[in-house]
C-alpha positions in Angstrom: 75.1 -18.3 3.9 72.2 -20.0 5.5 69.6 -17.5 6.5 66.5 -17.3 8.7 63.8 -19.9 7.7 66.1 -22.1 5.5 65.6 -25.8 5.7 68.8 -27.7 6.4 69.5 -31.4 6.4 71.9 -32.5 9.1 73.6 -35.8 8.3 75.7 -37.8 10.8 75.3 -41.3 9.2 72.4 -43.6 8.4 71.0 -43.4 11.9 71.5 -39.7 12.3 69.5 -37.8 9.7 67.6 -34.6 10.6 65.6 -32.1 8.6 65.2 -28.8 10.5 64.3 -25.2 9.8 67.0 -22.8 10.9 65.9 -19.8 13.1 67.9 -17.3 15.0 65.6 -17.7 18.0 66.7 -21.3 18.3 70.3 -21.4 16.9 71.0 -24.9 18.2 70.0 -28.5 17.7 70.0 -31.5 20.0 69.9 -35.2 19.2 71.4 -38.5 20.5 74.8 -37.3 19.2 74.8 -34.3 21.5 74.0 -30.6 21.2 75.1 -28.3 18.3 75.4 -24.6 18.7 75.3 -23.1 15.2 77.9 -20.5 14.4 76.7 -16.9 13.6 77.5 -17.7 9.9 77.6 -21.1 8.2 76.8 -22.5 4.8 75.6 -25.7 3.1 78.4 -28.2 2.9 79.9 -27.1 6.2 80.4 -29.5 9.1 79.4 -28.7 12.6 80.3 -30.6 15.8 78.2 -31.5 18.8 79.4 -31.0 22.4 80.3 -34.7 22.2 82.6 -33.9 19.2 80.3 -35.8 16.8 80.2 -34.3 13.2 77.0 -33.4 11.5 77.2 -32.3 7.8 75.0 -29.4 6.7 73.4 -30.5 3.4 70.7 -29.1 1.1 67.4 -31.0 1.6 65.9 -32.6 -1.5 62.2 -32.2 -2.3 61.9 -35.8 -1.2 63.2 -34.9 2.2 60.6 -32.2 2.5 57.6 -34.2 1.5 58.6 -37.4 3.5 58.6 -35.4 6.7 55.3 -33.6 6.5 52.8 -34.0 9.3 50.6 -36.8 8.1 46.9 -37.4 8.7 46.8 -39.6 5.6 49.1 -41.9 3.8 51.3 -40.1 1.2 52.7 -41.0 -2.2 56.2 -42.3 -2.0 59.0 -40.3 -3.7 59.7 -43.2 -6.0 56.2 -42.7 -7.4 56.2 -38.9 -7.3 59.2 -38.5 -9.5 57.8 -40.8 -12.2 54.4 -39.1 -12.0 55.9 -35.6 -12.5 58.1 -36.7 -15.4 55.3 -38.5 -17.2 52.8 -35.6 -16.7 55.4 -33.3 -18.3 54.8 -30.6 -15.7 57.0 -27.5 -16.1 57.3 -23.9 -14.8 54.3 -21.8 -15.5 51.8 -24.8 -15.7 48.4 -24.8 -14.1 47.8 -28.2 -12.4 44.8 -29.6 -10.5 45.2 -32.0 -7.6 42.2 -34.0 -6.4 42.7 -35.1 -2.9 45.1 -32.7 -1.0 45.7 -35.4 1.6 48.7 -34.4 3.8 50.0 -32.0 1.1 53.1 -34.0 0.1 52.3 -34.2 -3.6 51.1 -30.6 -3.4 54.6 -29.6 -2.4 56.1 -31.5 -5.3 53.8 -29.9 -7.8 54.2 -26.4 -6.4 58.0 -26.9 -6.5 57.8 -27.6 -10.2 55.3 -25.0 -11.5 57.3 -22.2 -10.0 56.1 -18.7 -9.2 54.5 -18.3 -12.6 52.4 -21.4 -12.3 49.6 -22.5 -9.9 48.4 -25.7 -8.2 44.6 -26.0 -7.5 44.2 -28.5 -4.7 40.8 -30.0 -3.8 39.9 -31.8 -0.6 36.5 -32.7 0.8 37.6 -33.3 4.4 38.3 -30.1 6.3 40.8 -31.6 8.8 42.9 -32.9 5.9 42.7 -29.6 4.0 43.9 -27.6 7.0 46.8 -30.0 7.6 47.8 -29.9 4.0 47.7 -26.0 4.0 50.0 -26.0 7.1 52.5 -28.4 5.5 52.6 -26.4 2.2 53.1 -23.1 4.2 55.9 -24.7 6.2 57.6 -25.5 2.9 57.3 -21.9 1.9 55.2 -22.7 -1.2 51.8 -21.3 -0.2 51.7 -18.6 -2.8 51.8 -21.2 -5.6 48.8 -23.2 -4.3 45.1 -22.4 -4.1 43.2 -24.8 -1.8 39.5 -25.6 -2.0 37.2 -27.5 0.4 35.0 -29.2 -2.1 33.5 -32.6 -3.1 34.7 -32.7 -6.7 32.5 -35.7 -7.5 29.4 -33.5 -6.9 30.6 -30.0 -7.7 33.5 -30.4 -10.3 36.6 -28.2 -10.3 35.5 -24.8 -11.5 38.9 -24.5 -13.2 39.3 -25.0 -17.0 42.2 -25.4 -19.5 44.6 -26.9 -17.0 47.8 -28.6 -18.1 47.6 -31.7 -16.0 45.5 -33.3 -13.3 46.6 -35.6 -10.4 43.8 -37.7 -8.8 44.4 -39.5 -5.5 40.9 -40.5 -4.1 39.4 -43.8 -3.2 36.9 -43.8 -6.1 38.8 -42.0 -9.0 36.4 -43.2 -11.7 33.7 -40.9 -10.3 35.6 -37.7 -11.3 36.7 -38.7 -14.8 33.9 -36.6 -16.4 35.0 -33.5 -14.5 38.6 -34.3 -15.4 37.7 -34.3 -19.1 35.9 -30.9 -18.8 38.8 -29.2 -17.1 41.8 -30.6 -19.0 43.3 -28.9 -22.1 43.1 -31.0 -25.2 45.9 -33.5 -25.5 46.8 -33.1 -21.8 47.4 -35.9 -19.3 45.8 -37.1 -16.1 47.2 -39.3 -13.4 45.4 -41.6 -11.0 46.9 -43.3 -7.9 45.1 -46.5 -6.8 46.3 -49.1 -4.2 44.1 -51.9 -5.6 43.8 -53.3 -9.1 39.9 -53.3 -8.9 40.1 -49.5 -8.7 42.3 -49.4 -11.8 39.8 -51.6 -13.7 36.9 -49.3 -12.9 38.9 -46.2 -13.7 39.8 -47.7 -17.1 36.1 -48.3 -17.8 35.3 -44.6 -17.0 38.3 -43.4 -19.1 37.1 -45.4 -22.1 33.6 -44.1 -21.7 34.8 -40.5 -21.8 37.1 -41.0 -24.8 40.6 -40.9 -23.2 43.5 -42.5 -25.0 47.1 -43.6 -24.4 46.2 -45.3 -21.2 48.9 -46.9 -19.2 49.3 -48.4 -15.7 52.6 -49.1 -14.0 54.0 -50.1 -10.6 57.3 -48.7 -9.4 59.6 -50.8 -7.1 62.6 -49.4 -5.2 65.4 -51.6 -4.0 68.5 -50.1 -2.3 71.9 -51.7 -2.9 74.2 -52.4 0.1 77.7 -51.4 -1.1 80.6 -53.1 0.7 84.0 -54.1 -0.7 83.9 -57.6 -2.0 80.3 -58.3 -1.0 78.0 -55.7 -2.6 74.4 -57.0 -2.8 70.8 -55.8 -2.7 69.3 -55.0 0.7 67.1 -57.6 2.3 64.1 -55.2 2.4 62.7 -53.0 -0.3 59.9 -50.5 -1.0 57.7 -52.6 -3.2 54.0 -52.1 -3.8 52.7 -48.7 -2.8 50.2 -48.1 -5.6 49.3 -48.5 -9.2 50.0 -45.4 -11.4 47.5 -44.9 -14.2 48.0 -42.3 -16.9 45.7 -41.2 -19.8 45.3 -38.3 -22.3 42.3 -36.2 -23.3 41.4 -35.9 -26.9 38.7 -33.5 -28.3 36.5 -36.2 -29.8 33.7 -38.4 -28.4 34.1 -42.1 -27.7 32.2 -43.1 -30.8 34.8 -41.6 -33.0 37.5 -43.7 -31.3 36.1 -47.2 -31.9 38.8 -48.0 -34.4 41.6 -46.9 -32.0 43.3 -49.2 -29.5 42.8 -47.0 -26.4 
């Protein structure tokens, strides 16, 4: 049964989708379809009705639902990119992951969801107002025990964390932290950089080559929904296209000079 503090996703159609946190102090919900008074006991998969007799289905929210509805003071990475990043970094339960640029805490929530109770996310932000907002969002998601936040300019002061399994970098000048990334990563481990502009990617590649990273790759993920109707199924007119360039690279325990014969 749904209990105090659970997130629930109420679905009443494309134009009636609501993510809420259930509390016994406020056992009801109101929207344009009317008011729902939740029963004393109900579960995921149930249907509840508003006072206007409109149905709302009680669904389990996805991680995408949670991150896309955080309070934002910054732009956030799109779910289409987050999933690809997590898969390609190979993050798993028990891992220790560094995040450079807490932002609004959306990616922090994804990382914390994956590393589990036995892992840890070290999230760095140099702007205090962003850090406080990210901390609130992570706490609202119930994942604060899996994250350690730091108010720090990583470019100047580094991480202070060593032998981490993966690093996520989302800052305007990512090339300035590549040296710190190399010092903190385990050998053979990956790093990811998000950059909205190709010029940022080019400068990041230069820094990665200078510090002896290999297996560099940059991709762009596009998402297009399909409108399914009998006899006239087709792609939607609008799509989520460019949101950023995703760059990956791997640390090796040699200097650049020993890699001259390798196609980086």
